[in-house]
C-alpha positions as CSV (number, residue, x, y, z in Angstrom):
1,M,159.1,16.8,49.8
2,N,156.2,14.3,50.1
3,S,153.9,14.0,53.1
4,I,151.0,12.1,54.5
5,H,148.4,13.8,56.6
6,F,146.2,11.7,58.6
7,G,142.8,13.3,58.9
8,A,141.0,15.0,56.1
9,G,138.4,16.6,58.3
10,N,138.0,20.4,58.9
11,I,141.1,20.7,61.0
12,G,143.2,18.5,58.7
13,R,142.3,20.5,55.6
14,G,142.0,23.9,57.1
15,F,145.1,23.9,59.4
16,I,148.2,21.5,59.0
17,G,147.3,20.2,55.6
18,K,147.1,23.8,54.4
19,L,150.3,24.9,55.9
20,L,152.0,21.9,54.3
21,A,150.6,22.5,50.9
22,D,151.3,26.3,51.2
23,A,154.9,25.3,51.8
24,G,155.2,23.5,48.5
25,I,155.0,20.0,50.1
26,N,153.0,17.3,48.3
27,V,150.1,16.3,50.6
28,T,148.3,13.1,50.5
29,F,145.3,13.0,53.0
30,A,144.7,9.7,54.6
31,D,141.1,9.3,55.8
32,V,138.1,6.8,55.9
33,D,135.5,9.1,54.5
34,E,135.2,7.9,50.9
35,K,133.2,11.0,49.8
36,V,136.0,13.4,50.8
37,I,138.7,11.0,49.5
38,N,137.0,10.9,46.1
39,L,136.5,14.7,45.9
40,L,140.1,15.4,46.9
41,N,141.3,13.0,44.2
42,T,138.9,14.4,41.6
43,L,139.5,18.1,42.3
44,N,143.0,18.2,43.9
45,T,142.1,21.5,45.4
46,Y,139.7,23.1,48.0
47,N,138.9,26.5,49.5
48,V,139.7,27.7,53.0
49,K,137.7,30.7,54.3
50,V,139.9,32.7,56.7
51,V,138.2,35.0,59.1
52,G,139.6,37.7,61.2
53,E,139.2,41.4,61.0
54,E,138.2,40.6,57.4
55,C,137.2,37.6,55.5
56,K,139.2,36.1,52.7
57,T,139.2,32.8,50.7
58,E,142.5,31.0,50.1
59,V,142.8,28.1,47.7
60,V,144.7,25.0,48.5
61,T,146.0,23.1,45.4
62,G,148.0,20.0,44.6
63,V,146.5,17.6,47.3
64,N,145.2,14.1,46.9
65,A,143.8,11.4,49.3
66,I,144.0,7.7,50.2
67,N,142.0,5.4,52.3
68,S,143.7,5.0,55.6
69,T,142.8,1.4,55.9
70,S,144.3,0.5,52.5
71,D,147.4,-1.5,51.8
72,E,148.4,1.2,49.4
73,L,148.9,3.5,52.4
74,V,151.5,1.1,53.9
75,E,153.6,1.4,50.7
76,L,153.2,5.2,50.8
77,I,154.4,5.3,54.4
78,S,157.5,3.4,53.3
79,K,158.5,6.1,51.0
80,T,157.3,9.4,52.4
81,D,159.3,12.1,54.0
82,L,156.9,13.6,56.7
83,I,153.7,12.4,58.3
84,T,151.4,14.5,60.3
85,T,148.0,13.9,62.1
86,A,144.8,15.6,63.1
87,V,142.7,12.7,64.0
88,G,141.9,13.2,67.7
89,P,143.8,11.4,70.5
90,N,141.6,8.4,70.4
91,V,142.3,7.5,66.8
92,L,146.2,7.7,67.2
93,V,145.9,4.2,68.7
94,I,144.1,3.0,65.7
95,I,146.5,4.4,63.1
96,A,149.6,3.2,65.0
97,S,149.5,-0.3,63.5
98,K,149.5,1.1,60.0
99,L,152.4,3.2,60.7
100,A,154.3,0.3,62.1
101,Q,153.5,-1.7,59.0
102,G,154.8,1.1,56.8
103,L,158.0,1.6,58.8
104,A,158.7,-2.2,58.6
105,M,158.3,-2.1,54.8
106,R,160.5,1.0,54.8
107,F,163.2,-0.8,56.6
108,D,163.0,-4.0,54.7
109,A,163.5,-2.0,51.5
110,N,166.6,-0.5,52.9
111,N,165.2,3.0,52.8
112,E,167.8,5.0,54.9
113,A,166.1,8.4,54.4
114,F,164.9,10.3,57.5
115,L,161.3,10.4,58.3
116,N,159.5,12.7,60.7
117,I,156.2,12.1,62.3
118,I,154.3,14.9,64.0
119,A,151.0,14.3,65.8
120,C,149.1,17.7,65.7
121,E,146.6,16.9,68.5
122,N,145.1,18.5,71.5
123,M,147.0,16.5,73.8
124,I,150.2,16.8,75.8
125,R,153.2,15.0,74.1
126,G,150.8,13.4,71.5
127,T,153.6,12.2,69.3
128,S,155.4,10.6,72.1
129,F,152.1,8.7,72.9
130,L,151.8,7.8,69.3
131,K,155.5,6.5,69.2
132,A,154.8,4.2,72.2
133,E,151.8,2.8,70.3
134,V,153.7,2.3,67.1
135,F,156.5,0.5,68.9
136,K,154.0,-1.9,70.4
137,H,153.3,-3.1,66.8
138,L,156.7,-2.8,65.3
139,D,159.0,-5.9,65.6
140,E,161.8,-5.3,67.9
141,K,164.4,-5.9,65.3
142,Y,163.3,-2.6,63.7
143,H,163.4,-0.5,66.9
144,A,167.0,0.5,66.7
145,Q,166.6,1.6,63.1
146,A,163.5,3.6,64.0
147,E,165.2,5.4,66.7
148,R,168.0,6.4,64.3
149,L,166.0,7.3,61.2
150,V,162.4,8.4,62.5
151,G,161.9,11.5,64.4
152,F,158.7,11.5,66.6
153,V,158.2,15.2,67.1
154,D,155.9,16.5,69.8
155,S,154.0,19.7,68.9
156,A,151.4,22.1,70.2
157,V,148.7,23.4,67.9
158,D,146.2,26.2,68.2
159,R,143.6,27.3,65.7
160,I,139.7,27.5,65.9
161,V,138.2,25.5,63.2
162,P,134.4,25.6,63.5
163,P,132.0,23.5,61.4
164,S,131.8,24.9,57.8
165,E,128.4,26.4,56.8
166,S,129.2,26.2,53.0
167,D,127.4,23.9,50.6
168,D,130.8,23.1,49.3
169,P,131.8,19.8,51.1
170,L,135.4,20.6,50.9
171,E,135.4,24.2,52.0
172,V,136.7,24.9,55.5
173,T,136.3,28.0,57.7
174,V,139.2,28.9,60.0
175,E,140.2,31.8,62.2
176,S,143.1,33.9,60.8
177,F,145.2,33.1,64.1
178,S,147.2,29.8,64.1
179,E,150.0,28.6,66.1
180,W,152.0,25.3,65.4
181,I,154.9,24.9,67.7
182,V,157.2,21.9,67.5
183,D,160.1,20.3,69.5
184,E,163.1,21.0,67.4
185,T,165.2,18.6,69.4
186,Q,163.3,15.6,68.3
187,F,163.7,15.8,64.4
188,R,165.8,13.4,62.6
189,G,167.7,14.9,59.6
190,E,167.1,18.2,58.3
191,T,164.1,20.2,59.8
192,P,161.7,21.1,57.2
193,V,161.1,24.7,56.6
194,I,157.3,25.4,56.8
195,E,155.9,28.9,57.2
196,G,153.7,28.8,60.3
197,M,155.6,26.0,62.0
198,Q,157.6,27.5,65.0
199,K,160.5,25.6,66.4
200,T,161.4,25.5,70.2
201,D,163.6,23.6,72.5
202,N,161.1,24.3,75.5
203,L,157.9,22.8,74.1
204,M,156.2,22.1,77.3
205,A,156.0,25.8,78.2
206,F,154.0,26.4,75.0
207,I,151.9,23.4,75.4
208,E,150.8,24.4,78.8
209,R,150.4,28.0,77.9
210,K,147.9,26.9,75.1
211,L,146.2,24.3,77.4
212,F,146.0,26.8,80.2
213,T,144.8,29.7,78.3
214,L,142.9,29.0,75.0
215,N,141.6,25.5,76.1
216,T,140.8,26.5,79.7
217,G,139.2,29.7,78.5
218,H,137.3,28.0,75.7
219,I,135.9,25.3,77.9
220,M,135.0,27.9,80.7
221,T,133.1,29.9,78.1
222,A,131.2,26.8,76.9
223,Y,130.1,25.6,80.2
224,L,129.4,28.8,81.8
225,G,127.7,29.9,78.5
226,A,125.6,26.6,78.6
227,L,124.3,27.5,82.1
228,A,123.4,31.0,81.0
229,G,121.5,29.6,78.1
230,Y,123.7,30.5,75.2
231,D,124.1,28.4,72.0
232,T,127.5,29.8,70.8
233,V,130.9,30.8,72.2
234,K,130.5,34.4,70.8
235,N,127.1,34.9,72.4
236,A,128.5,33.7,75.6
237,I,131.7,35.7,75.7
238,D,129.7,38.8,74.7
239,D,127.9,38.4,78.1
240,E,130.0,40.7,80.5
241,S,129.4,38.4,83.4
242,V,130.6,35.3,81.6
243,C,133.4,37.2,80.1
244,S,134.8,38.4,83.4
245,Q,134.6,35.0,84.9
246,V,136.4,33.4,81.9
247,K,139.1,36.0,82.2
248,Q,139.5,35.4,85.9
249,A,139.9,31.7,85.2
250,M,142.6,32.4,82.6
251,Q,144.4,34.7,85.0
252,E,144.3,32.0,87.7
253,S,145.8,29.3,85.3
254,G,148.2,32.1,84.0
255,E,149.7,32.5,87.6
256,V,150.6,28.8,87.3
257,L,152.5,29.5,84.1
258,I,154.2,32.6,85.4
259,N,155.5,30.7,88.4
260,R,156.4,27.5,86.5
261,Y,158.0,29.0,83.3
262,G,158.8,32.6,84.1
263,F,156.3,34.1,81.7
264,E,156.3,37.8,81.9
265,R,152.8,38.8,83.5
266,E,152.0,41.8,81.4
267,A,152.8,39.9,78.1
268,H,150.7,37.0,79.3
269,N,147.8,39.2,80.2
270,A,148.0,40.6,76.7
271,Y,148.0,37.0,75.5
272,I,144.7,36.3,77.4
273,E,143.1,39.4,76.0
274,K,144.1,38.2,72.5
275,I,142.4,34.8,73.2
276,I,139.2,36.5,74.5
277,G,139.1,38.5,71.2
278,R,139.3,35.3,69.3
279,F,136.3,33.9,71.1
280,A,134.4,37.1,70.2
281,N,135.2,36.7,66.4
282,P,131.9,37.6,64.7
283,Y,132.8,35.5,61.7
284,L,133.2,32.2,63.8
285,H,129.9,30.4,64.6
286,D,131.3,28.1,67.2
287,E,128.6,26.1,69.0
288,I,128.6,25.5,72.7
289,D,128.0,21.8,72.1
290,R,131.0,21.5,69.8
291,V,133.4,23.0,72.4
292,G,131.7,21.4,75.5
293,R,131.5,17.8,74.1
294,Q,133.4,15.0,75.7
295,P,133.4,16.4,79.3
296,I,134.9,13.3,80.8
297,R,138.0,13.8,78.7
298,K,138.1,17.5,79.5
299,L,137.9,16.8,83.1
300,G,141.0,14.6,83.1
301,A,143.8,15.2,85.4
302,N,146.1,16.3,82.6
303,D,143.5,18.3,80.8
304,R,142.3,21.9,80.7
305,L,140.5,22.4,84.0
306,V,142.0,20.0,86.5
307,K,145.7,20.3,85.4
308,P,145.8,24.2,86.0
309,L,143.9,23.6,89.2
310,L,146.5,21.2,90.4
311,G,149.0,23.9,89.5
312,T,147.4,26.5,91.7
313,I,147.5,24.0,94.5
314,E,151.2,23.5,93.8
315,Y,152.0,27.2,93.9
316,A,149.3,28.1,96.5
317,T,147.6,30.7,94.2
318,A,143.9,31.6,93.7
319,N,141.7,29.1,91.9
320,D,138.1,30.2,92.8
321,M,136.9,30.4,89.2
322,L,138.7,27.2,88.1
323,L,136.8,25.5,90.8
324,K,133.6,27.0,89.5
325,G,134.5,25.9,85.9
326,I,134.8,22.3,87.1
327,A,131.4,22.5,88.8
328,A,129.9,23.8,85.7
329,A,131.3,21.0,83.6
330,F,129.3,18.6,85.8
331,K,126.2,20.5,84.9
332,Y,126.7,20.2,81.1
333,T,124.1,18.0,79.4
334,N,123.9,16.8,75.9
335,S,121.9,13.7,75.0
336,D,123.9,13.4,71.8
337,D,127.2,13.1,73.6
338,P,127.9,9.7,75.1
339,Q,130.4,11.1,77.6
340,A,127.9,13.8,78.8
341,V,125.2,11.1,79.2
342,E,127.7,8.8,81.2
343,L,128.7,11.8,83.4
344,Q,125.0,12.6,84.3
345,T,124.3,8.9,84.8
346,S,127.3,8.6,87.3
347,L,126.1,11.8,89.1
348,S,122.5,10.3,89.6
349,E,123.7,6.8,90.6
350,A,127.0,7.5,92.6
351,G,126.6,11.0,93.8
352,F,128.7,14.1,93.2
353,L,131.9,13.5,95.2
354,A,132.3,10.0,94.1
355,T,131.8,11.0,90.4
356,L,134.2,14.0,90.9
357,E,136.9,11.7,92.3
358,K,136.3,9.1,89.6
359,Y,136.7,11.4,86.6
360,T,139.1,14.2,87.8
361,G,141.3,12.2,90.3
362,L,140.7,14.8,93.0
363,S,140.1,13.2,96.3
364,A,136.5,13.3,97.5
365,S,137.8,14.5,100.9
366,S,139.9,17.3,99.6
367,S,139.0,20.9,100.4
368,E,138.8,21.5,96.6
369,A,136.3,18.8,96.2
370,V,134.1,20.2,99.0
371,K,134.2,23.7,97.4
372,I,133.4,22.2,94.0
373,E,130.5,20.3,95.2
374,K,129.1,23.5,97.0
375,L,129.4,25.5,93.8
376,F,127.6,22.7,91.9
377,L,124.7,22.5,94.2
378,E,124.4,26.4,94.1
379,M,124.2,26.4,90.3
380,A,120.8,26.5,88.6
């Protein structure tokens, strides 16, 4: 089986690209970084440092790369069997036109083979979003054929991949834990067998479990840790006060999952403890500014802080610590992050409640907004 993986960065190489290669699938990375592209084409291999209770290095082999803006990529798309992405939600819009060109060439060549496309991004139903963008660029005469032959498969992904500290530009460091869950109802043709890819017919439960647990806990650790003066997630979570607050927020978001999907409380609490243990991994140097960046996106109504908060309102459950996490997000400063700069500018020019409403969708007159403002003003 041949595959194209959009995104040859640390997540692409250390997570999905590695799982595909380990499964014996031929992997071509599509990226714009010429240095990485040339190295992959010269070496056809790279190292992945896997850190958990112990450290080990695993070797990925048989890979190559192509420039994602090239015409050659269009031809490759017209012939491949599987396409995956790890590029970030904003870049999906950019690659959609190239995918549409490849599909058109594929159909013009009467290629009747099935193709499955899986966006492996930190966003809800990212592949469905990508499909809509692709169809904007794809001539309507191909739409029926695309529906019949191309599976746009939504997924949920979970693996912490911090920046590598190696001198080797291709080496990646990843935690030992990984989770890649796909919606088995959306595949076209035979579902590929890939170790590490879990199939489900209830994807949304797993998407929200990850969003409300790992992502909520991670961002809470970052913003509360930043307030306490820490520079890494591990240093922050090792602080008993930060850890207890993070755990409380995860338990609040967990109550939403328990009410919505029927998760067993004891099992979910064990999942929370596992997540906290991952944050405390001594081998992961995960910087606060890496996790906390792009606060505007992370304060969105469908993201890791406000979405679980809305769930607590829906089910009338506790949300004190989620409110505090949102307040802490507005305290986050980073002069190298355009979103953090924009947020702080809005606070100084428009005031807190107007800024809160603008970026979270929460009504400035709501009781939750009033509580968040009070917490914000109390923070150092």
